[in-house]
N, C-alpha and C positions, 0 to 999 in steps of 0.2 A: 210509780207514776200516779198521776191523778188527771182528772178530766177538767177541761176548761172551755174557753170560748171557741177555741179552734179544734176540739178534740184533745187528744193526750197533751200533756203540758210539758213532760219530761221522762226521760228513761235513763237509769244509771245502772250498770251491770259490770261484774268483773266476769271475764271469761277465762277460763282455764285451756289447758292443752286439748282436752276432748271435747270443747264447745262446739265444734262444727260437726261432730260424729252425726251420722244419719239418724240417730236414736234421739237426737235433740230437736228434731224439725217441729216448728211450731204449726202455724196455719196461714193460708193465703187469705187475701181480701176477696170480697165479692161484689157485685153490683148493690148489694144492700148495706154494705159497710158504711159506718157514720151517715145515716141517711139525711139527717137534718142539715147537714153542710154539703153532702155530695150531690143530693138531688137539684138544688138550685145551681150549682157549679156546672153539672153535666146538661141542665137546661139550657144554660147559657152558652156553654163551650164544652161540647161531649168529648172532643178529642184532645183536651188539654189538660184535664185534672184527673188524679187517681186518689184513692184512700191509700196514704203511704205508711208504711210500718216506721215506727221509731227504734224498735228492736226487729231486726230481719227475720223473716220466718225460717231462714236457714240457720239461724242462731237460737232457735226456740221461741221468737216472738210470735203472739197470738194475733192473728188477722180478724178475730171477731171481739177483741177486747178494744173498747172505745178508747181507754186510756193509752193504747199502744199506737192509736192511728191519729193521722192528721191529713187534711188535704194537701197535696203537692202536685206541682205541675209535673208533666212527665219529664222535662229536663231537669227539674230539681231532683226528683226521683233518681234519675240516672246517675247524677252528680253524688249523691248521697251513698249509691251502690257502690261507687267507686272506692269509698272509704271503709265501706263494709268488707269489700274483697280485700283491702289490705288487712284489716282487722282478722278476718277469716285466714288469711295467709301467715299472719303471724301466730296464730293459735297452733296451726299446722307445724310451722317451724319450732315452736316451743314444744311440741309433743316429739318431733324428730330430735330436737336437742337432748331431751330428758332420755331417749331410748339409747343414745349413744354410750352411755355409762351411768354409774350411779351418782346421781346429783344431790345436792344439799337442798336445793330449792325446786318448787314448782314455779312456772313462769306463765303468765297470762297477759291480757289486755283489759285495763280499766277504761270503759266507754261510757260516755255520757251524750245524750241528746237532748237539747232544749228546744222547744218550740218557741218562736218570737212571739211576743206579746203585741207587737206591732201589727197592725191589719195590712193586708195586700191591698192596694190602692188603686189598681188598674181595672177600667172597664165595667162590665156589668157584675163582676164577681168582687168588687170592691167591698171589704169588710166581712166577706164571709169566710176568708181563709187567712192565715198569718202570711207575713212576708217571707218566712223561710224557717230554717233550723240553725242552729249553733252546735257544732260538734267538738269535743275534747276526747282525746285517749292518749294514754300512754301504758309502756310496758310495766307490769308489776312482777314481784316475786314474792313467795310465801314459803318459809322454812317448812320443809316435810316433817311430819309427825307432831307438828305444833298447831294450836288452834287460834294462832294470831292472825289478825287481818293482814292482807297483802299490802305491800308498801311500794312506792315507786321503785322500779329496779335500779334507776340511776342514783338512788340514796344509798344503795349498799355498795361498799368499796372492797368488794372481795374478788379474786380472780375469776372464779366461776361465773359471776354475774357480769363482769366484763366480757367475758367469752360469749355468754348468752346474748348480752345486747348486740355484739357483733355478729354472731350467727343469725339471730333473729332478724336483725336489720330493720327493726320497727322505729319509724319516726315519728315522734310525739307531736300532736296537734293540740293546741289550746284555743278554744273559741273561734274556730273555723267556721265561717258563714256560708251557708247555702240558701240562695235566693230562689222564690218561685217566681220563674221567668216563663211568660207564656210561649 
């Protein structure tokens, strides 16, 4: 990630089957998170805005790293959380699938969040925050014992991978927009 006008600009990660283990917990935000952005938002509308993670703290996201945070309305953050829950569930199912028998591949989720470069245009908070997020995610596979990069699981035409896709039941999302709505 990097830091831009609205805090973090993007987050890209590939999460494996152990990504949601309690040992991978990041950190939560605080009232002092991204202060140059959050202070004016809280002054104008204290119950509407929060410093939202691009990578959730339950998946290792750092709530103190300004490259991982952007102002989100509470509604937008809840909407983002629904996607994060599906990604976490897919990681758990990937781990369960792997434990059933010896598998050729590891499975996980490639997850990307981009902060819109368009400004939020409503009310006293205009131009302090972005209009929202764009999310893309898909199931990936990586052959065990190899140092190759994970590839989209849907690109592998083997029976085990078809079974994994069915078992994990993860639906690919590409460019799903989450708007900051007060």
